[in-house]
N, CA, C, O and the ligand as a Tripos MOL2 file, in Angstrom:
@<TRIPOS>MOLECULE
protein
  281   279    71     0     0
PROTEIN
NO_CHARGES

@<TRIPOS>ATOM
      1 N          -2.7470  -21.5600    7.3930 N.3       1 MET1
      2 CA         -2.3160  -20.9440    8.6670 C.3       1 MET1
      3 C          -2.9110  -21.7460    9.8190 C.2       1 MET1
      4 O          -4.1310  -21.8900    9.9050 O.2       1 MET1
      5 N          -2.0670  -22.2700   10.7030 N.am      2 GLY2
      6 CA         -2.5350  -23.0890   11.8250 C.3       2 GLY2
      7 C          -3.0820  -22.2370   12.9430 C.2       2 GLY2
      8 O          -3.1720  -21.0150   12.8280 O.2       2 GLY2
      9 N          -3.4420  -22.8880   14.0170 N.am      3 PRO3
     10 CA         -3.9820  -22.1290   15.1580 C.3       3 PRO3
     11 C          -2.9220  -21.2180   15.7460 C.2       3 PRO3
     12 O          -1.7520  -21.5860   15.8470 O.2       3 PRO3
     13 N          -3.3460  -20.0230   16.1330 N.am      4 VAL4
     14 CA         -2.4230  -19.0360   16.6890 C.3       4 VAL4
     15 C          -2.6150  -18.9910   18.1990 C.2       4 VAL4
     16 O          -3.7410  -18.9710   18.6960 O.2       4 VAL4
     17 N          -1.5130  -18.9760   18.9070 N.am      5 THR5
     18 CA         -1.5910  -18.8640   20.3670 C.3       5 THR5
     19 C          -0.8020  -17.6530   20.8200 C.2       5 THR5
     20 O           0.1850  -17.2620   20.1970 O.2       5 THR5
     21 N          -1.2520  -17.0740   21.9060 N.am      6 CYS6
     22 CA         -0.5980  -15.8960   22.4600 C.3       6 CYS6
     23 C           0.7940  -16.2710   22.9760 C.2       6 CYS6
     24 O           0.9210  -17.2440   23.7190 O.2       6 CYS6
     25 N           1.8310  -15.5320   22.6050 N.am      7 PRO7
     26 CA          3.1760  -15.8400   23.0960 C.3       7 PRO7
     27 C           3.3470  -15.5480   24.5830 C.2       7 PRO7
     28 O           4.3110  -15.9860   25.2120 O.2       7 PRO7
     29 N           2.3960  -14.8010   25.1300 N.am      8 GLU8
     30 CA          2.5050  -14.3960   26.5360 C.3       8 GLU8
     31 C           1.7990  -15.3940   27.4540 C.2       8 GLU8
     32 O           2.3750  -15.8410   28.4460 O.2       8 GLU8
     33 N           0.5360  -15.7500   27.1200 N.am      9 CYS9
     34 CA         -0.2310  -16.6230   28.0070 C.3       9 CYS9
     35 C          -0.6730  -17.9010   27.3080 C.2       9 CYS9
     36 O          -1.3520  -18.7240   27.9220 O.2       9 CYS9
     37 N          -0.3060  -18.0940   26.0320 N.am     10 ALA10
     38 CA         -0.6110  -19.3100   25.2770 C.3      10 ALA10
     39 C          -2.1060  -19.5120   25.0610 C.2      10 ALA10
     40 O          -2.5380  -20.6270   24.7700 O.2      10 ALA10
     41 N          -2.8970  -18.4630   25.1950 N.am     11 ALA11
     42 CA         -4.3290  -18.5790   24.9360 C.3      11 ALA11
     43 C          -4.5560  -18.6110   23.4230 C.2      11 ALA11
     44 O          -3.8500  -17.9210   22.6890 O.2      11 ALA11
     45 N          -5.5230  -19.3930   22.9430 N.am     12 PRO12
     46 CA         -5.8150  -19.3870   21.4970 C.3      12 PRO12
     47 C          -6.3900  -18.0550   21.0710 C.2      12 PRO12
     48 O          -7.3180  -17.5380   21.6930 O.2      12 PRO12
     49 N          -5.8310  -17.5020   20.0040 N.am     13 VAL13
     50 CA         -6.3080  -16.2030   19.5050 C.3      13 VAL13
     51 C          -6.6180  -16.3270   18.0210 C.2      13 VAL13
     52 O          -6.0810  -17.2020   17.3400 O.2      13 VAL13
     53 N          -7.4750  -15.4610   17.5260 N.am     14 LEU14
     54 CA         -7.8070  -15.4500   16.1060 C.3      14 LEU14
     55 C          -6.5650  -15.0440   15.3200 C.2      14 LEU14
     56 O          -5.7940  -14.1970   15.7720 O.2      14 LEU14
     57 N          -6.3630  -15.6550   14.1260 N.am     15 PRO15
     58 CA         -5.1630  -15.3300   13.3370 C.3      15 PRO15
     59 C          -5.0320  -13.8480   13.0310 C.2      15 PRO15
     60 O          -3.9160  -13.3370   12.9440 O.2      15 PRO15
     61 N          -6.1590  -13.1380   12.8660 N.am     16 ARG16
     62 CA         -6.0910  -11.7160   12.5080 C.3      16 ARG16
     63 C          -6.2090  -10.7960   13.7150 C.2      16 ARG16
     64 O          -6.2470   -9.5760   13.5570 O.2      16 ARG16
     65 N          -6.2700  -11.3740   14.9440 N.am     17 ALA17
     66 CA         -6.4210  -10.5410   16.1430 C.3      17 ALA17
     67 C          -5.1720   -9.7000   16.3500 C.2      17 ALA17
     68 O          -4.0510  -10.1810   16.1870 O.2      17 ALA17
     69 N          -5.3780   -8.4300   16.7130 N.am     18 ARG18
     70 CA         -4.2430   -7.5280   16.9280 C.3      18 ARG18
     71 C          -3.6630   -7.7090   18.3220 C.2      18 ARG18
     72 O          -2.4930   -7.4110   18.5590 O.2      18 ARG18
     73 N          -4.4980   -8.2070   19.2570 N.am     19 SER19
     74 CA         -4.0070   -8.4120   20.6150 C.3      19 SER19
     75 C          -4.7110   -9.6260   21.2070 C.2      19 SER19
     76 O          -5.7740  -10.0300   20.7350 O.2      19 SER19
     77 N          -4.1150  -10.1970   22.2350 N.am     20 CYS20
     78 CA         -4.6670  -11.3820   22.8860 C.3      20 CYS20
     79 C          -5.9550  -10.9990   23.6200 C.2      20 CYS20
     80 O          -5.9710  -10.0190   24.3650 O.2      20 CYS20
     81 N          -7.0480  -11.7720   23.4140 N.am     21 PRO21
     82 CA         -8.3100  -11.4430   24.0950 C.3      21 PRO21
     83 C          -8.2350  -11.7220   25.5930 C.2      21 PRO21
     84 O          -9.0470  -11.1980   26.3550 O.2      21 PRO21
     85 N          -7.2720  -12.5420   26.0280 N.am     22 ARG22
     86 CA         -7.2030  -12.8840   27.4510 C.3      22 ARG22
     87 C          -6.3140  -11.8990   28.2090 C.2      22 ARG22
     88 O          -6.7330  -11.3410   29.2240 O.2      22 ARG22
     89 N          -5.0860  -11.6810   27.7220 N.am     23 CYS23
     90 CA         -4.1490  -10.8400   28.4760 C.3      23 CYS23
     91 C          -3.8800   -9.5070   27.7860 C.2      23 CYS23
     92 O          -3.2470   -8.6290   28.3720 O.2      23 CYS23
     93 N          -4.3460   -9.3410   26.5630 N.am     24 GLY24
     94 CA         -4.1540   -8.0740   25.8670 C.3      24 GLY24
     95 C          -2.7670   -7.8880   25.2940 C.2      24 GLY24
     96 O          -2.4090   -6.7890   24.8710 O.2      24 GLY24
     97 N          -1.9780   -8.9570   25.2760 N.am     25 HIS25
     98 CA         -0.6240   -8.8530   24.7250 C.3      25 HIS25
     99 C          -0.7100   -8.5300   23.2300 C.2      25 HIS25
    100 O          -1.4080   -9.2300   22.4960 O.2      25 HIS25
    101 N          -0.0100   -7.4740   22.7580 N.am     26 PRO26
    102 CA         -0.0710   -7.1270   21.3230 C.3      26 PRO26
    103 C           0.5550   -8.2370   20.4820 C.2      26 PRO26
    104 O           1.6460   -8.7190   20.7870 O.2      26 PRO26
    105 N          -0.1410   -8.6340   19.4300 N.am     27 LEU27
    106 CA          0.3360   -9.6990   18.5570 C.3      27 LEU27
    107 C           0.9340   -9.1040   17.2980 C.2      27 LEU27
    108 O           0.8290   -7.9040   17.0440 O.2      27 LEU27
    109 N           1.5620   -9.9660   16.5170 N.am     28 ALA28
    110 CA          2.1780   -9.5230   15.2640 C.3      28 ALA28
    111 C           1.1110   -8.8830   14.3920 C.2      28 ALA28
    112 O          -0.0280   -9.3500   14.3650 O.2      28 ALA28
    113 N           1.4670   -7.8060   13.6690 N.am     29 PRO29
    114 CA          0.4830   -7.1270   12.8180 C.3      29 PRO29
    115 C          -0.0750   -8.0930   11.7900 C.2      29 PRO29
    116 O           0.6650   -8.9180   11.2540 O.2      29 PRO29
    117 N          -1.3650   -8.0070   11.5060 N.am     30 PRO30
    118 CA         -1.9890   -8.8920   10.5220 C.3      30 PRO30
    119 C          -1.4760   -8.6080    9.1210 C.2      30 PRO30
    120 O          -0.8350   -7.5820    8.8930 O.2      30 PRO30
    121 N          -1.7530   -9.5100    8.1700 N.am     31 PRO31
    122 CA         -1.2700   -9.3190    6.7890 C.3      31 PRO31
    123 C          -1.7150   -8.0190    6.1650 C.2      31 PRO31
    124 O          -1.1080   -7.5550    5.2000 O.2      31 PRO31
    125 N          -2.7790   -7.4160    6.7050 N.am     32 ALA32
    126 CA         -3.2660   -6.1520    6.1480 C.3      32 ALA32
    127 C          -2.1740   -5.0950    6.1600 C.2      32 ALA32
    128 O          -2.1600   -4.2010    5.3140 O.2      32 ALA32
    129 N          -1.2480   -5.1970    7.1270 N.am     33 GLU33
    130 CA         -0.1500   -4.2320    7.2220 C.3      33 GLU33
    131 C           0.7060   -4.2800    5.9520 C.2      33 GLU33
    132 O           1.0480   -3.2410    5.3870 O.2      33 GLU33
    133 N           1.0470   -5.4880    5.5120 N.am     34 ALA34
    134 CA          1.8550   -5.6380    4.2970 C.3      34 ALA34
    135 C           1.0680   -5.1480    3.0910 C.2      34 ALA34
    136 O           1.6370   -4.5390    2.1850 O.2      34 ALA34
    137 N          -0.2450   -5.4090    3.0730 N.am     35 GLU35
    138 CA         -1.0730   -4.9560    1.9590 C.3      35 GLU35
    139 C          -1.0440   -3.4390    1.8680 C.2      35 GLU35
    140 O          -0.9770   -2.8720    0.7780 O.2      35 GLU35
    141 N          -1.0980   -2.7790    3.0430 N.am     36 ARG36
    142 CA         -1.0920   -1.3130    3.0390 C.3      36 ARG36
    143 C           0.2280   -0.8070    2.4670 C.2      36 ARG36
    144 O           0.2490    0.1680    1.7150 O.2      36 ARG36
    145 N           1.3390   -1.4750    2.8260 N.am     37 ARG37
    146 CA          2.6400   -1.0800    2.2870 C.3      37 ARG37
    147 C           2.6200   -1.1840    0.7690 C.2      37 ARG37
    148 O           3.1080   -0.2910    0.0770 O.2      37 ARG37
    149 N           2.0520   -2.2860    0.2410 N.am     38 GLU38
    150 CA          1.9840   -2.4730   -1.2020 C.3      38 GLU38
    151 C           1.1490   -1.3830   -1.8430 C.2      38 GLU38
    152 O           1.4810   -0.8890   -2.9200 O.2      38 GLU38
    153 N           0.0450   -1.0020   -1.1680 N.am     39 MET39
    154 CA         -0.8170    0.0490   -1.6950 C.3      39 MET39
    155 C          -0.0610    1.3650   -1.7580 C.2      39 MET39
    156 O          -0.2380    2.1400   -2.6980 O.2      39 MET39
    157 N           0.7980    1.6270   -0.7430 N.am     40 ARG40
    158 CA          1.5620    2.8680   -0.7520 C.3      40 ARG40
    159 C           2.5290    2.8510   -1.9410 C.2      40 ARG40
    160 O           2.6790    3.8580   -2.6330 O.2      40 ARG40
    161 N           3.1770    1.7210   -2.1760 N.am     41 ALA41
    162 CA          4.0890    1.5920   -3.3050 C.3      41 ALA41
    163 C           3.3170    1.8030   -4.6050 C.2      41 ALA41
    164 O           3.8200    2.4310   -5.5360 O.2      41 ALA41
    165 N           2.0940    1.2750   -4.6640 N.am     42 GLY42
    166 CA          1.2670    1.4550   -5.8580 C.3      42 GLY42
    167 C           0.9030    2.9050   -6.0560 C.2      42 GLY42
    168 O           0.8520    3.3810   -7.1910 O.2      42 GLY42
    169 N           0.6440    3.6300   -4.9600 N.am     43 ALA43
    170 CA          0.2900    5.0400   -5.0510 C.3      43 ALA43
    171 C           1.4730    5.8350   -5.5960 C.2      43 ALA43
    172 O           1.2820    6.7550   -6.3910 O.2      43 ALA43
    173 N           2.6900    5.4940   -5.1810 N.am     44 VAL44
    174 CA          3.8850    6.1770   -5.6780 C.3      44 VAL44
    175 C           4.0400    5.9170   -7.1680 C.2      44 VAL44
    176 O           4.3420    6.8320   -7.9340 O.2      44 VAL44
    177 N           3.8330    4.6760   -7.5770 N.am     45 ALA45
    178 CA          3.9420    4.3200   -8.9970 C.3      45 ALA45
    179 C           2.8860    5.0780   -9.7930 C.2      45 ALA45
    180 O           3.1630    5.5520  -10.8940 O.2      45 ALA45
    181 N           1.6770    5.1960   -9.2460 N.am     46 ALA46
    182 CA          0.6050    5.9110   -9.9340 C.3      46 ALA46
    183 C           0.9630    7.3820  -10.0980 C.2      46 ALA46
    184 O           0.6540    7.9930  -11.1210 O.2      46 ALA46
    185 N           1.6270    7.9530   -9.0710 N.am     47 LYS47
    186 CA          2.0280    9.3680   -9.1550 C.3      47 LYS47
    187 C           3.0740    9.5410  -10.2510 C.2      47 LYS47
    188 O           3.0230   10.5060  -11.0130 O.2      47 LYS47
    189 N           4.0170    8.6130  -10.3300 N.am     48 ILE48
    190 CA          5.0620    8.6970  -11.3650 C.3      48 ILE48
    191 C           4.4190    8.6120  -12.7450 C.2      48 ILE48
    192 O           4.7700    9.3690  -13.6490 O.2      48 ILE48
    193 N           3.4670    7.6770  -12.9010 N.am     49 VAL49
    194 CA          2.7760    7.5180  -14.1840 C.3      49 VAL49
    195 C           2.0290    8.8040  -14.5210 C.2      49 VAL49
    196 O           2.0350    9.2460  -15.6700 O.2      49 VAL49
    197 N           1.3750    9.4150  -13.5040 N.am     50 ALA50
    198 CA          0.6130   10.6380  -13.7360 C.3      50 ALA50
    199 C           1.5430   11.7620  -14.1860 C.2      50 ALA50
    200 O           1.2080   12.5060  -15.1080 O.2      50 ALA50
    201 N           2.7120   11.8960  -13.5440 N.am     51 VAL51
    202 CA          3.6700   12.9460  -13.9120 C.3      51 VAL51
    203 C           4.1610   12.7220  -15.3350 C.2      51 VAL51
    204 O           4.2540   13.6650  -16.1210 O.2      51 VAL51
    205 N           4.4800   11.4560  -15.6710 N.am     52 LEU52
    206 CA          4.9510   11.1540  -17.0230 C.3      52 LEU52
    207 C           3.8700   11.4770  -18.0510 C.2      52 LEU52
    208 O           4.1540   11.9750  -19.1400 O.2      52 LEU52
    209 N           2.6080   11.1770  -17.6730 N.am     53 LEU53
    210 CA          1.4780   11.4350  -18.5750 C.3      53 LEU53
    211 C           1.3400   12.9300  -18.8220 C.2      53 LEU53
    212 O           1.1170   13.3580  -19.9540 O.2      53 LEU53
    213 N           1.4750   13.7390  -17.7430 N.am     54 VAL54
    214 CA          1.3620   15.1940  -17.8690 C.3      54 VAL54
    215 C           2.4960   15.7170  -18.7480 C.2      54 VAL54
    216 O           2.2730   16.5590  -19.6180 O.2      54 VAL54
    217 N           3.7150   15.2160  -18.5200 N.am     55 LEU55
    218 CA          4.8560   15.6470  -19.3300 C.3      55 LEU55
    219 C           4.6280   15.2780  -20.7950 C.2      55 LEU55
    220 O           4.9460   16.0540  -21.6960 O.2      55 LEU55
    221 N           4.0800   14.0950  -21.0200 N.am     56 TYR56
    222 CA          3.8020   13.6440  -22.3840 C.3      56 TYR56
    223 C           2.7650   14.5580  -23.0500 C.2      56 TYR56
    224 O           2.9110   14.9480  -24.2090 O.2      56 TYR56
    225 N           1.6950   14.8930  -22.2720 N.am     57 MET57
    226 CA          0.6390   15.7540  -22.8120 C.3      57 MET57
    227 C           1.2010   17.1310  -23.1240 C.2      57 MET57
    228 O           0.8660   17.7250  -24.1480 O.2      57 MET57
    229 N           2.0750   17.6520  -22.2220 N.am     58 LEU58
    230 CA          2.6810   18.9630  -22.4650 C.3      58 LEU58
    231 C           3.5430   18.8920  -23.7240 C.2      58 LEU58
    232 O           3.5700   19.8230  -24.5290 O.2      58 LEU58
    233 N           4.2400   17.7790  -23.8750 N.am     59 GLY59
    234 CA          5.0810   17.6000  -25.0500 C.3      59 GLY59
    235 C           4.2420   17.5760  -26.3130 C.2      59 GLY59
    236 O           4.6050   18.2070  -27.3060 O.2      59 GLY59
    237 N           3.1330   16.8660  -26.2950 N.am     60 VAL60
    238 CA          2.2370   16.7910  -27.4540 C.3      60 VAL60
    239 C           1.6530   18.1680  -27.7450 C.2      60 VAL60
    240 O           1.6080   18.6010  -28.8960 O.2      60 VAL60
    241 N           1.1980   18.8680  -26.6700 N.am     61 ALA61
    242 CA          0.6270   20.2000  -26.8380 C.3      61 ALA61
    243 C           1.6870   21.1450  -27.4120 C.2      61 ALA61
    244 O           1.4100   21.9260  -28.3220 O.2      61 ALA61
    245 N           2.8940   21.0610  -26.8710 N.am     62 GLY62
    246 CA          3.9760   21.9010  -27.3570 C.3      62 GLY62
    247 C           4.2900   21.6130  -28.8110 C.2      62 GLY62
    248 O           4.5910   22.5210  -29.5860 O.2      62 GLY62
    249 N           4.2180   20.3440  -29.1740 N.am     63 TYR63
    250 CA          4.4890   19.9560  -30.5600 C.3      63 TYR63
    251 C           3.4650   20.5860  -31.5020 C.2      63 TYR63
    252 O           3.8150   21.0730  -32.5770 O.2      63 TYR63
    253 N           2.1740   20.5700  -31.0810 N.am     64 PHE64
    254 CA          1.1250   21.1300  -31.9290 C.3      64 PHE64
    255 C           1.2690   22.6470  -32.0350 C.2      64 PHE64
    256 O           1.0910   23.2140  -33.1130 O.2      64 PHE64
    257 N           1.5960   23.3190  -30.8990 N.am     65 VAL65
    258 CA          1.7880   24.7650  -30.9200 C.3      65 VAL65
    259 C           2.9400   25.1050  -31.8500 C.2      65 VAL65
    260 O           2.8430   26.0180  -32.6700 O.2      65 VAL65
    261 N           4.0280   24.3650  -31.7150 N.am     66 TYR66
    262 CA          5.2170   24.5830  -32.5610 C.3      66 TYR66
    263 C           4.8420   24.3930  -34.0290 C.2      66 TYR66
    264 O           5.2760   25.1520  -34.8960 O.2      66 TYR66
    265 N           4.0310   23.3710  -34.2920 N.am     67 ASP67
    266 CA          3.6220   23.0460  -35.6420 C.3      67 ASP67
    267 C           2.8110   24.1820  -36.2560 C.2      67 ASP67
    268 O           2.9390   24.4810  -37.4440 O.2      67 ASP67
    269 N           1.9530   24.8260  -35.4110 N.am     68 HIS68
    270 CA          1.0840   25.8920  -35.9290 C.3      68 HIS68
    271 C           1.8430   27.1960  -36.1190 C.2      68 HIS68
    272 O           1.4740   28.0260  -36.9490 O.2      68 HIS68
    273 N           2.9130   27.3690  -35.3380 N.am     69 LEU69
    274 CA          3.6760   28.6020  -35.4410 C.3      69 LEU69
    275 C           4.5080   28.6480  -36.7010 C.2      69 LEU69
    276 O           4.8620   29.7250  -37.1800 O.2      69 LEU69
    277 N           4.8220   27.4870  -37.2390 N.am     70 LEU70
    278 CA          5.6630   27.4450  -38.4180 C.3      70 LEU70
    279 C           4.9020   27.8960  -39.6660 C.2      70 LEU70
    280 O           5.4680   27.9210  -40.7590 O.2      70 LEU70
    281 ZN         -2.3320  -13.6370   26.0510 Zn       71 ZN71
@<TRIPOS>BOND
     1     1     2 1
     2     2     3 1
     3     3     4 2
     4     3     5 am
     5     5     6 1
     6     6     7 1
     7     7     8 2
     8     7     9 am
     9     9    10 1
    10    10    11 1
    11    11    12 2
    12    11    13 am
    13    13    14 1
    14    14    15 1
    15    15    16 2
    16    15    17 am
    17    17    18 1
    18    18    19 1
    19    19    20 2
    20    19    21 am
    21    21    22 1
    22    22    23 1
    23    23    24 2
    24    23    25 am
    25    25    26 1
    26    26    27 1
    27    27    28 2
    28    27    29 am
    29    29    30 1
    30    30    31 1
    31    31    32 2
    32    31    33 am
    33    33    34 1
    34    34    35 1
    35    35    36 2
    36    35    37 am
    37    37    38 1
    38    38    39 1
    39    39    40 2
    40    39    41 am
    41    41    42 1
    42    42    43 1
    43    43    44 2
    44    43    45 am
    45    45    46 1
    46    46    47 1
    47    47    48 2
    48    47    49 am
    49    49    50 1
    50    50    51 1
    51    51    52 2
    52    51    53 am
    53    53    54 1
    54    54    55 1
    55    55    56 2
    56    55    57 am
    57    57    58 1
    58    58    59 1
    59    59    60 2
    60    59    61 am
    61    61    62 1
    62    62    63 1
    63    63    64 2
    64    63    65 am
    65    65    66 1
    66    66    67 1
    67    67    68 2
    68    67    69 am
    69    69    70 1
    70    70    71 1
    71    71    72 2
    72    71    73 am
    73    73    74 1
    74    74    75 1
    75    75    76 2
    76    75    77 am
    77    77    78 1
    78    78    79 1
    79    79    80 2
    80    79    81 am
    81    81    82 1
    82    82    83 1
    83    83    84 2
    84    83    85 am
    85    85    86 1
    86    86    87 1
    87    87    88 2
    88    87    89 am
    89    89    90 1
    90    90    91 1
    91    91    92 2
    92    91    93 am
    93    93    94 1
    94    94    95 1
    95    95    96 2
    96    95    97 am
    97    97    98 1
    98    98    99 1
    99    99   100 2
   100    99   101 am
   101   101   102 1
   102   102   103 1
   103   103   104 2
   104   103   105 am
   105   105   106 1
   106   106   107 1
   107   107   108 2
   108   107   109 am
   109   109   110 1
   110   110   111 1
   111   111   112 2
   112   111   113 am
   113   113   114 1
   114   114   115 1
   115   115   116 2
   116   115   117 am
   117   117   118 1
   118   118   119 1
   119   119   120 2
   120   119   121 am
   121   121   122 1
   122   122   123 1
   123   123   124 2
   124   123   125 am
   125   125   126 1
   126   126   127 1
   127   127   128 2
   128   127   129 am
   129   129   130 1
   130   130   131 1
   131   131   132 2
   132   131   133 am
   133   133   134 1
   134   134   135 1
   135   135   136 2
   136   135   137 am
   137   137   138 1
   138   138   139 1
   139   139   140 2
   140   139   141 am
   141   141   142 1
   142   142   143 1
   143   143   144 2
   144   143   145 am
   145   145   146 1
   146   146   147 1
   147   147   148 2
   148   147   149 am
   149   149   150 1
   150   150   151 1
   151   151   152 2
   152   151   153 am
   153   153   154 1
   154   154   155 1
   155   155   156 2
   156   155   157 am
   157   157   158 1
   158   158   159 1
   159   159   160 2
   160   159   161 am
   161   161   162 1
   162   162   163 1
   163   163   164 2
   164   163   165 am
   165   165   166 1
   166   166   167 1
   167   167   168 2
   168   167   169 am
   169   169   170 1
   170   170   171 1
   171   171   172 2
   172   171   173 am
   173   173   174 1
   174   174   175 1
   175   175   176 2
   176   175   177 am
   177   177   178 1
   178   178   179 1
   179   179   180 2
   180   179   181 am
   181   181   182 1
   182   182   183 1
   183   183   184 2
   184   183   185 am
   185   185   186 1
   186   186   187 1
   187   187   188 2
   188   187   189 am
   189   189   190 1
   190   190   191 1
   191   191   192 2
   192   191   193 am
   193   193   194 1
   194   194   195 1
   195   195   196 2
   196   195   197 am
   197   197   198 1
   198   198   199 1
   199   199   200 2
   200   199   201 am
   201   201   202 1
   202   202   203 1
   203   203   204 2
   204   203   205 am
   205   205   206 1
   206   206   207 1
   207   207   208 2
   208   207   209 am
   209   209   210 1
   210   210   211 1
   211   211   212 2
   212   211   213 am
   213   213   214 1
   214   214   215 1
   215   215   216 2
   216   215   217 am
   217   217   218 1
   218   218   219 1
   219   219   220 2
   220   219   221 am
   221   221   222 1
   222   222   223 1
   223   223   224 2
   224   223   225 am
   225   225   226 1
   226   226   227 1
   227   227   228 2
   228   227   229 am
   229   229   230 1
   230   230   231 1
   231   231   232 2
   232   231   233 am
   233   233   234 1
   234   234   235 1
   235   235   236 2
   236   235   237 am
   237   237   238 1
   238   238   239 1
   239   239   240 2
   240   239   241 am
   241   241   242 1
   242   242   243 1
   243   243   244 2
   244   243   245 am
   245   245   246 1
   246   246   247 1
   247   247   248 2
   248   247   249 am
   249   249   250 1
   250   250   251 1
   251   251   252 2
   252   251   253 am
   253   253   254 1
   254   254   255 1
   255   255   256 2
   256   255   257 am
   257   257   258 1
   258   258   259 1
   259   259   260 2
   260   259   261 am
   261   261   262 1
   262   262   263 1
   263   263   264 2
   264   263   265 am
   265   265   266 1
   266   266   267 1
   267   267   268 2
   268   267   269 am
   269   269   270 1
   270   270   271 1
   271   271   272 2
   272   271   273 am
   273   273   274 1
   274   274   275 1
   275   275   276 2
   276   275   277 am
   277   277   278 1
   278   278   279 1
   279   279   280 2
@<TRIPOS>SUBSTRUCTURE
     1 MET1         2 RESIDUE 1 A MET
     2 GLY2         6 RESIDUE 1 A GLY
     3 PRO3        10 RESIDUE 1 A PRO
     4 VAL4        14 RESIDUE 1 A VAL
     5 THR5        18 RESIDUE 1 A THR
     6 CYS6        22 RESIDUE 1 A CYS
     7 PRO7        26 RESIDUE 1 A PRO
     8 GLU8        30 RESIDUE 1 A GLU
     9 CYS9        34 RESIDUE 1 A CYS
    10 ALA10       38 RESIDUE 1 A ALA
    11 ALA11       42 RESIDUE 1 A ALA
    12 PRO12       46 RESIDUE 1 A PRO
    13 VAL13       50 RESIDUE 1 A VAL
    14 LEU14       54 RESIDUE 1 A LEU
    15 PRO15       58 RESIDUE 1 A PRO
    16 ARG16       62 RESIDUE 1 A ARG
    17 ALA17       66 RESIDUE 1 A ALA
    18 ARG18       70 RESIDUE 1 A ARG
    19 SER19       74 RESIDUE 1 A SER
    20 CYS20       78 RESIDUE 1 A CYS
    21 PRO21       82 RESIDUE 1 A PRO
    22 ARG22       86 RESIDUE 1 A ARG
    23 CYS23       90 RESIDUE 1 A CYS
    24 GLY24       94 RESIDUE 1 A GLY
    25 HIS25       98 RESIDUE 1 A HIS
    26 PRO26      102 RESIDUE 1 A PRO
    27 LEU27      106 RESIDUE 1 A LEU
    28 ALA28      110 RESIDUE 1 A ALA
    29 PRO29      114 RESIDUE 1 A PRO
    30 PRO30      118 RESIDUE 1 A PRO
    31 PRO31      122 RESIDUE 1 A PRO
    32 ALA32      126 RESIDUE 1 A ALA
    33 GLU33      130 RESIDUE 1 A GLU
    34 ALA34      134 RESIDUE 1 A ALA
    35 GLU35      138 RESIDUE 1 A GLU
    36 ARG36      142 RESIDUE 1 A ARG
    37 ARG37      146 RESIDUE 1 A ARG
    38 GLU38      150 RESIDUE 1 A GLU
    39 MET39      154 RESIDUE 1 A MET
    40 ARG40      158 RESIDUE 1 A ARG
    41 ALA41      162 RESIDUE 1 A ALA
    42 GLY42      166 RESIDUE 1 A GLY
    43 ALA43      170 RESIDUE 1 A ALA
    44 VAL44      174 RESIDUE 1 A VAL
    45 ALA45      178 RESIDUE 1 A ALA
    46 ALA46      182 RESIDUE 1 A ALA
    47 LYS47      186 RESIDUE 1 A LYS
    48 ILE48      190 RESIDUE 1 A ILE
    49 VAL49      194 RESIDUE 1 A VAL
    50 ALA50      198 RESIDUE 1 A ALA
    51 VAL51      202 RESIDUE 1 A VAL
    52 LEU52      206 RESIDUE 1 A LEU
    53 LEU53      210 RESIDUE 1 A LEU
    54 VAL54      214 RESIDUE 1 A VAL
    55 LEU55      218 RESIDUE 1 A LEU
    56 TYR56      222 RESIDUE 1 A TYR
    57 MET57      226 RESIDUE 1 A MET
    58 LEU58      230 RESIDUE 1 A LEU
    59 GLY59      234 RESIDUE 1 A GLY
    60 VAL60      238 RESIDUE 1 A VAL
    61 ALA61      242 RESIDUE 1 A ALA
    62 GLY62      246 RESIDUE 1 A GLY
    63 TYR63      250 RESIDUE 1 A TYR
    64 PHE64      254 RESIDUE 1 A PHE
    65 VAL65      258 RESIDUE 1 A VAL
    66 TYR66      262 RESIDUE 1 A TYR
    67 ASP67      266 RESIDUE 1 A ASP
    68 HIS68      270 RESIDUE 1 A HIS
    69 LEU69      274 RESIDUE 1 A LEU
    70 LEU70      278 RESIDUE 1 A LEU
    71 ZN71       281 GROUP 0 **** ****
């Protein structure tokens, strides 16, 4: 990643800066924004896995109950 300059005043800014230190112009969101999106997608996947796991456990429990009733 090369040097970043403010699109408003062309002042050099840090690549991860959220706004220009000279004029305060808001800059493009840092890569952390995309990471957070990925984390949200991961959380959804984890919830799906958890639901499937619970359904599987209920199925196993139901199988054992059924087995004992016979
Ligand atoms: Zn600026």
